[in-house]
VEXLO-602507 format. One record per residue (C-alpha): residue number from 0; residue in one letter; x, y, z. Coordinates in Angstrom, 3 decimals. Example, Ala and Ser with C-alpha at 12.3 -4.5 7.8 and 13.67 -1.06 7.14 Angstrom:
! residues 2
<seq:0, type:a, x:12.300, y:-4.500, z:7.800> $
<seq:1, type:s, x:13.670, y:-1.060, z:7.140> $
This chain:
! residues 271
<seq:0, type:m, x:52.878, y:122.460, z:65.510> $
<seq:1, type:p, x:56.347, y:120.989, z:64.844> $
<seq:2, type:e, x:56.480, y:117.823, z:62.751> $
<seq:3, type:a, x:58.784, y:114.845, z:62.447> $
<seq:4, type:r, x:59.648, y:113.675, z:58.951> $
<seq:5, type:i, x:61.224, y:110.231, z:58.838> $
<seq:6, type:g, x:62.315, y:108.683, z:55.597> $
<seq:7, type:i, x:64.901, y:107.224, z:53.265> $
<seq:8, type:s, x:67.542, y:108.524, z:50.878> $
<seq:9, type:g, x:66.233, y:107.532, z:47.473> $
<seq:10, type:w, x:63.938, y:104.614, z:46.697> $
<seq:11, type:v, x:65.228, y:102.928, z:43.512> $
<seq:12, type:y, x:67.383, y:100.040, z:44.747> $
<seq:13, type:a, x:67.345, y:96.648, z:43.044> $
<seq:14, type:p, x:68.133, y:94.679, z:46.269> $
<seq:15, type:w, x:64.966, y:96.066, z:47.859> $
<seq:16, type:r, x:62.788, y:94.241, z:45.326> $
<seq:17, type:g, x:61.242, y:91.153, z:46.811> $
<seq:18, type:v, x:62.394, y:92.233, z:50.289> $
<seq:19, type:f, x:60.911, y:95.656, z:51.041> $
<seq:20, type:y, x:59.035, y:95.942, z:47.769> $
<seq:21, type:p, x:56.587, y:93.067, z:47.180> $
<seq:22, type:t, x:57.542, y:90.603, z:44.471> $
<seq:23, type:g, x:55.989, y:91.673, z:41.201> $
<seq:24, type:l, x:55.564, y:95.341, z:42.123> $
<seq:25, type:r, x:56.235, y:97.468, z:39.051> $
<seq:26, type:q, x:59.234, y:99.767, z:39.339> $
<seq:27, type:a, x:56.929, y:102.615, z:38.340> $
<seq:28, type:d, x:54.915, y:101.947, z:41.504> $
<seq:29, type:e, x:57.843, y:101.805, z:43.926> $
<seq:30, type:l, x:57.681, y:105.467, z:44.914> $
<seq:31, type:a, x:53.974, y:105.216, z:45.725> $
<seq:32, type:y, x:54.657, y:102.109, z:47.809> $
<seq:33, type:a, x:57.642, y:103.607, z:49.656> $
<seq:34, type:s, x:55.849, y:106.881, z:50.354> $
<seq:35, type:s, x:52.983, y:104.988, z:51.973> $
<seq:36, type:h, x:55.427, y:103.598, z:54.572> $
<seq:37, type:v, x:57.573, y:106.669, z:55.356> $
<seq:38, type:t, x:56.769, y:110.357, z:55.690> $
<seq:39, type:s, x:59.568, y:111.850, z:53.588> $
<seq:40, type:i, x:62.185, y:110.896, z:50.996> $
<seq:41, type:e, x:65.442, y:112.512, z:49.959> $
<seq:42, type:l, x:65.563, y:112.988, z:46.213> $
<seq:43, type:n, x:69.176, y:112.175, z:45.425> $
<seq:44, type:g, x:69.042, y:111.879, z:41.636> $
<seq:45, type:s, x:69.292, y:115.674, z:41.581> $
<seq:46, type:f, x:72.789, y:115.320, z:43.057> $
<seq:47, type:y, x:74.062, y:113.568, z:39.934> $
<seq:48, type:s, x:72.274, y:115.511, z:37.201> $
<seq:49, type:l, x:69.538, y:118.056, z:36.621> $
<seq:50, type:q, x:66.154, y:116.357, z:36.641> $
<seq:51, type:k, x:63.208, y:117.259, z:34.425> $
<seq:52, type:p, x:60.103, y:119.227, z:35.432> $
<seq:53, type:a, x:57.963, y:116.273, z:34.344> $
<seq:54, type:s, x:59.807, y:114.043, z:36.810> $
<seq:55, type:y, x:59.242, y:116.409, z:39.723> $
<seq:56, type:r, x:55.561, y:116.678, z:38.817> $
<seq:57, type:r, x:55.272, y:112.883, z:38.627> $
<seq:58, type:w, x:56.958, y:112.420, z:42.013> $
<seq:59, type:r, x:54.665, y:115.055, z:43.492> $
<seq:60, type:d, x:51.561, y:113.341, z:42.147> $
<seq:61, type:q, x:52.601, y:109.790, z:43.108> $
<seq:62, type:t, x:52.927, y:110.582, z:46.810> $
<seq:63, type:p, x:50.230, y:111.066, z:49.472> $
<seq:64, type:p, x:48.870, y:114.445, z:50.562> $
<seq:65, type:g, x:51.162, y:116.070, z:53.090> $
<seq:66, type:f, x:54.226, y:114.130, z:51.935> $
<seq:67, type:v, x:57.534, y:116.032, z:51.785> $
<seq:68, type:f, x:60.677, y:115.617, z:49.704> $
<seq:69, type:s, x:64.112, y:116.886, z:50.553> $
<seq:70, type:v, x:66.073, y:117.656, z:47.400> $
<seq:71, type:k, x:69.810, y:117.129, z:47.207> $
<seq:72, type:g, x:71.708, y:119.973, z:45.600> $
<seq:73, type:p, x:73.825, y:119.150, z:42.529> $
<seq:74, type:r, x:77.362, y:117.857, z:42.962> $
<seq:75, type:f, x:78.246, y:120.183, z:40.078> $
<seq:76, type:i, x:77.837, y:123.011, z:42.588> $
<seq:77, type:t, x:79.340, y:121.313, z:45.644> $
<seq:78, type:h, x:81.973, y:118.940, z:44.232> $
<seq:79, type:i, x:82.981, y:120.301, z:40.812> $
<seq:80, type:k, x:82.540, y:124.059, z:41.209> $
<seq:81, type:r, x:83.369, y:123.592, z:44.914> $
<seq:82, type:l, x:80.891, y:126.369, z:45.848> $
<seq:83, type:g, x:82.679, y:128.937, z:43.676> $
<seq:84, type:d, x:81.211, y:130.746, z:40.643> $
<seq:85, type:i, x:77.835, y:129.093, z:41.155> $
<seq:86, type:d, x:75.315, y:131.747, z:40.117> $
<seq:87, type:l, x:74.376, y:130.075, z:36.812> $
<seq:88, type:p, x:74.492, y:126.470, z:38.115> $
<seq:89, type:l, x:72.290, y:127.478, z:41.058> $
<seq:90, type:a, x:69.826, y:129.195, z:38.718> $
<seq:91, type:n, x:69.760, y:126.114, z:36.459> $
<seq:92, type:f, x:69.073, y:123.832, z:39.422> $
<seq:93, type:l, x:66.240, y:125.991, z:40.722> $
<seq:94, type:a, x:64.776, y:126.215, z:37.205> $
<seq:95, type:s, x:64.981, y:122.464, z:36.567> $
<seq:96, type:g, x:61.637, y:121.640, z:38.193> $
<seq:97, type:v, x:62.310, y:121.740, z:41.935> $
<seq:98, type:l, x:59.518, y:124.281, z:42.363> $
<seq:99, type:a, x:57.061, y:121.895, z:40.676> $
<seq:100, type:l, x:56.943, y:119.929, z:43.935> $
<seq:101, type:d, x:54.749, y:122.770, z:45.261> $
<seq:102, type:g, x:53.863, y:122.182, z:48.921> $
<seq:103, type:k, x:55.796, y:118.897, z:48.954> $
<seq:104, type:l, x:59.131, y:120.707, z:48.635> $
<seq:105, type:g, x:61.073, y:120.336, z:51.875> $
<seq:106, type:p, x:64.663, y:121.357, z:52.640> $
<seq:107, type:l, x:67.407, y:121.554, z:50.047> $
<seq:108, type:l, x:70.352, y:119.412, z:51.136> $
<seq:109, type:w, x:73.905, y:120.489, z:50.326> $
<seq:110, type:q, x:76.455, y:117.704, z:50.847> $
<seq:111, type:l, x:80.041, y:118.952, z:50.704> $
<seq:112, type:p, x:82.980, y:116.777, z:49.594> $
<seq:113, type:p, x:85.515, y:115.491, z:52.148> $
<seq:114, type:n, x:88.361, y:117.288, z:50.376> $
<seq:115, type:l, x:86.735, y:120.721, z:50.583> $
<seq:116, type:p, x:88.392, y:122.530, z:53.526> $
<seq:117, type:y, x:86.543, y:125.034, z:55.652> $
<seq:118, type:d, x:86.966, y:128.484, z:54.144> $
<seq:119, type:p, x:84.807, y:131.027, z:56.030> $
<seq:120, type:g, x:84.774, y:133.463, z:53.107> $
<seq:121, type:l, x:83.735, y:130.833, z:50.573> $
<seq:122, type:i, x:81.008, y:129.526, z:52.875> $
<seq:123, type:e, x:79.717, y:133.044, z:53.528> $
<seq:124, type:r, x:79.427, y:133.785, z:49.819> $
<seq:125, type:f, x:77.586, y:130.493, z:49.295> $
<seq:126, type:l, x:75.163, y:131.074, z:52.144> $
<seq:127, type:e, x:74.432, y:134.594, z:50.907> $
<seq:128, type:r, x:73.281, y:133.163, z:47.563> $
<seq:129, type:l, x:70.770, y:130.685, z:48.957> $
<seq:130, type:p, x:67.112, y:131.718, z:48.544> $
<seq:131, type:h, x:64.939, y:131.472, z:51.651> $
<seq:132, type:t, x:61.536, y:131.608, z:49.980> $
<seq:133, type:t, x:60.201, y:129.969, z:46.858> $
<seq:134, type:a, x:59.612, y:133.443, z:45.398> $
<seq:135, type:e, x:63.305, y:134.223, z:45.848> $
<seq:136, type:a, x:64.130, y:130.852, z:44.288> $
<seq:137, type:l, x:61.933, y:131.644, z:41.291> $
<seq:138, type:e, x:63.646, y:134.989, z:40.821> $
<seq:139, type:l, x:67.048, y:133.293, z:40.807> $
<seq:140, type:a, x:65.747, y:130.582, z:38.468> $
<seq:141, type:r, x:64.828, y:133.206, z:35.888> $
<seq:142, type:g, x:68.569, y:133.768, z:35.441> $
<seq:143, type:r, x:69.093, y:130.217, z:34.122> $
<seq:144, type:e, x:71.258, y:129.572, z:31.086> $
<seq:145, type:a, x:69.804, y:129.579, z:27.598> $
<seq:146, type:r, x:70.401, y:125.831, z:27.344> $
<seq:147, type:m, x:67.589, y:125.350, z:29.858> $
<seq:148, type:e, x:65.032, y:126.796, z:27.433> $
<seq:149, type:g, x:62.168, y:124.374, z:26.904> $
<seq:150, type:r, x:62.983, y:122.246, z:29.938> $
<seq:151, type:e, x:62.616, y:124.724, z:32.757> $
<seq:152, type:f, x:59.813, y:125.236, z:35.292> $
<seq:153, type:l, x:59.251, y:128.861, z:36.250> $
<seq:154, type:q, x:55.960, y:128.852, z:38.142> $
<seq:155, type:l, x:54.764, y:129.024, z:41.733> $
<seq:156, type:d, x:51.520, y:127.826, z:43.243> $
<seq:157, type:a, x:52.346, y:129.850, z:46.392> $
<seq:158, type:d, x:55.236, y:131.649, z:48.051> $
<seq:159, type:r, x:56.580, y:129.470, z:50.843> $
<seq:160, type:p, x:59.639, y:129.414, z:53.112> $
<seq:161, type:l, x:62.546, y:127.460, z:51.647> $
<seq:162, type:r, x:64.931, y:125.688, z:53.996> $
<seq:163, type:h, x:68.520, y:124.560, z:53.548> $
<seq:164, type:a, x:70.714, y:122.012, z:55.339> $
<seq:165, type:i, x:74.471, y:121.510, z:54.905> $
<seq:166, type:e, x:76.376, y:118.272, z:55.467> $
<seq:167, type:p, x:80.131, y:118.999, z:55.541> $
<seq:168, type:r, x:82.537, y:116.085, z:55.323> $
<seq:169, type:s, x:85.862, y:117.741, z:56.116> $
<seq:170, type:p, x:86.976, y:117.838, z:59.782> $
<seq:171, type:g, x:87.839, y:121.518, z:59.437> $
<seq:172, type:f, x:84.148, y:122.374, z:59.534> $
<seq:173, type:d, x:84.030, y:121.453, z:63.222> $
<seq:174, type:d, x:84.595, y:125.120, z:63.928> $
<seq:175, type:p, x:82.457, y:127.560, z:65.963> $
<seq:176, type:r, x:82.779, y:130.114, z:63.156> $
<seq:177, type:f, x:80.926, y:127.722, z:60.830> $
<seq:178, type:a, x:78.188, y:127.234, z:63.432> $
<seq:179, type:e, x:77.842, y:131.013, z:63.746> $
<seq:180, type:q, x:77.525, y:131.421, z:59.981> $
<seq:181, type:l, x:74.827, y:128.783, z:59.709> $
<seq:182, type:t, x:72.909, y:130.273, z:62.633> $
<seq:183, type:r, x:73.047, y:133.760, z:61.168> $
<seq:184, type:h, x:71.691, y:132.498, z:57.830> $
<seq:185, type:g, x:69.146, y:130.108, z:59.361> $
<seq:186, type:v, x:70.682, y:127.052, z:57.690> $
<seq:187, type:a, x:70.564, y:123.694, z:59.469> $
<seq:188, type:t, x:73.631, y:121.649, z:60.325> $
<seq:189, type:v, x:73.226, y:118.046, z:59.225> $
<seq:190, type:l, x:73.938, y:115.586, z:62.017> $
<seq:191, type:g, x:75.585, y:112.728, z:60.156> $
<seq:192, type:d, x:75.819, y:109.279, z:61.720> $
<seq:193, type:n, x:78.653, y:107.762, z:59.696> $
<seq:194, type:e, x:80.809, y:105.401, z:61.798> $
<seq:195, type:g, x:83.089, y:108.354, z:62.596> $
<seq:196, type:r, x:84.277, y:108.837, z:59.020> $
<seq:197, type:w, x:83.140, y:112.471, z:58.771> $
<seq:198, type:p, x:82.427, y:115.226, z:61.328> $
<seq:199, type:r, x:79.500, y:114.565, z:63.613> $
<seq:200, type:l, x:78.121, y:118.040, z:64.212> $
<seq:201, type:g, x:75.275, y:118.188, z:66.702> $
<seq:202, type:w, x:74.678, y:121.936, z:66.542> $
<seq:203, type:t, x:71.228, y:123.487, z:66.309> $
<seq:204, type:t, x:71.558, y:126.370, z:63.865> $
<seq:205, type:a, x:68.055, y:126.712, z:62.375> $
<seq:206, type:d, x:64.367, y:126.350, z:63.193> $
<seq:207, type:f, x:64.543, y:122.694, z:62.162> $
<seq:208, type:a, x:66.892, y:119.759, z:62.697> $
<seq:209, type:y, x:68.230, y:117.379, z:60.045> $
<seq:210, type:a, x:69.952, y:114.015, z:60.509> $
<seq:211, type:r, x:71.311, y:111.528, z:57.975> $
<seq:212, type:l, x:71.895, y:107.996, z:59.241> $
<seq:213, type:h, x:74.458, y:106.273, z:57.043> $
<seq:214, type:g, x:75.099, y:103.378, z:59.432> $
<seq:215, type:d, x:76.603, y:103.565, z:62.904> $
<seq:216, type:e, x:78.981, y:100.597, z:62.521> $
<seq:217, type:m, x:79.406, y:99.948, z:58.791> $
<seq:218, type:l, x:78.835, y:102.782, z:56.342> $
<seq:219, type:y, x:75.679, y:102.334, z:54.211> $
<seq:220, type:t, x:75.302, y:98.774, z:55.495> $
<seq:221, type:s, x:74.674, y:98.304, z:59.205> $
<seq:222, type:g, x:71.192, y:98.556, z:60.601> $
<seq:223, type:y, x:69.998, y:100.238, z:63.790> $
<seq:224, type:d, x:68.997, y:98.061, z:66.726> $
<seq:225, type:d, x:66.210, y:98.800, z:69.195> $
<seq:226, type:k, x:68.484, y:100.739, z:71.533> $
<seq:227, type:s, x:69.762, y:102.944, z:68.703> $
<seq:228, type:l, x:66.274, y:103.618, z:67.356> $
<seq:229, type:d, x:65.100, y:104.504, z:70.865> $
<seq:230, type:a, x:67.947, y:107.010, z:71.095> $
<seq:231, type:w, x:67.053, y:108.582, z:67.760> $
<seq:232, type:a, x:63.411, y:108.777, z:68.825> $
<seq:233, type:g, x:64.622, y:110.713, z:71.848> $
<seq:234, type:w, x:66.603, y:113.033, z:69.568> $
<seq:235, type:v, x:63.507, y:113.714, z:67.488> $
<seq:236, type:h, x:61.338, y:114.300, z:70.566> $
<seq:237, type:s, x:63.854, y:116.767, z:72.007> $
<seq:238, type:h, x:63.584, y:118.931, z:68.893> $
<seq:239, type:l, x:59.805, y:118.659, z:68.667> $
<seq:240, type:t, x:59.524, y:119.694, z:72.319> $
<seq:241, type:a, x:61.706, y:122.723, z:71.550> $
<seq:242, type:g, x:59.337, y:123.693, z:68.735> $
<seq:243, type:r, x:61.529, y:122.553, z:65.850> $
<seq:244, type:d, x:60.633, y:120.268, z:62.954> $
<seq:245, type:a, x:62.909, y:117.240, z:62.716> $
<seq:246, type:f, x:63.970, y:115.404, z:59.549> $
<seq:247, type:v, x:65.678, y:112.006, z:59.753> $
<seq:248, type:y, x:66.776, y:110.064, z:56.683> $
<seq:249, type:f, x:68.186, y:106.546, z:56.667> $
<seq:250, type:d, x:70.910, y:106.103, z:54.059> $
<seq:251, type:n, x:71.984, y:102.583, z:55.091> $
<seq:252, type:d, x:70.535, y:101.073, z:51.942> $
<seq:253, type:a, x:73.010, y:98.306, z:51.022> $
<seq:254, type:k, x:71.355, y:95.576, z:53.102> $
<seq:255, type:v, x:67.771, y:96.832, z:52.784> $
<seq:256, type:r, x:68.015, y:98.332, z:56.262> $
<seq:257, type:a, x:66.975, y:101.893, z:55.402> $
<seq:258, type:p, x:63.196, y:101.398, z:54.976> $
<seq:259, type:i, x:63.026, y:98.885, z:57.827> $
<seq:260, type:d, x:64.807, y:101.236, z:60.230> $
<seq:261, type:a, x:62.764, y:104.237, z:59.075> $
<seq:262, type:m, x:59.527, y:102.372, z:59.753> $
<seq:263, type:g, x:60.888, y:101.299, z:63.142> $
<seq:264, type:l, x:61.580, y:104.906, z:64.093> $
<seq:265, type:i, x:58.142, y:105.994, z:62.853> $
<seq:266, type:r, x:56.484, y:103.343, z:65.039> $
<seq:267, type:r, x:58.357, y:104.599, z:68.079> $
<seq:268, type:l, x:57.351, y:108.187, z:67.477> $
<seq:269, type:r, x:53.712, y:107.277, z:66.906> $
<seq:270, type:g, x:53.681, y:105.001, z:69.924> $
């Protein structure tokens, strides 16, 4: 049965303390608290640097049964290497502990920089390298660099499908050739709600749908009113009815709107 996963992008935000998080809640307990109010979280620390296996294991154990994390791919791959010459960085990322999430590992999110133009050949080579099962990911991870020795995680509790979603931020990606590539590789197009700053691609290119809500009026700041949340509930229902899982993450964190809006959308879907 298809599932809806509604959540937030990250959970460590000082302004949330005393507003979303109860006053006096230990920072070490914030993930457990947040995960009891939403059904998924995007791990975005992995975008900035490789995380440790112990961290992934801790995040796995601090969340409820059935919880799911999306994991953001490293900017070293997307923004610095710009998707080129990525075999070793990809292996290092997959060896860094991602697989320690076990059954709580959801899609891998690849956010592309705004100054990366659409190059069909480059995108094809990138898509060809992405593993589509955790066993394939483990095999790639075994090719990690020697510097990863002693801080890698090369185990599987089970072989599972591994999903990918891409969020391009250059207008050149609004191209039917890109949609065809994603469809052929079974990779989801991220529908980004971003006050019109980046492409808003509403294509369905995989067996699941993925949306990131950055704020419809002010980036990272504005909240979603009842009418907007009703519309997003309709978007989720349309994919569930079509047999697709749907992932929605609120990234409008600046004014403590993300968890409030996520809970509002969850209530609508449950109601």
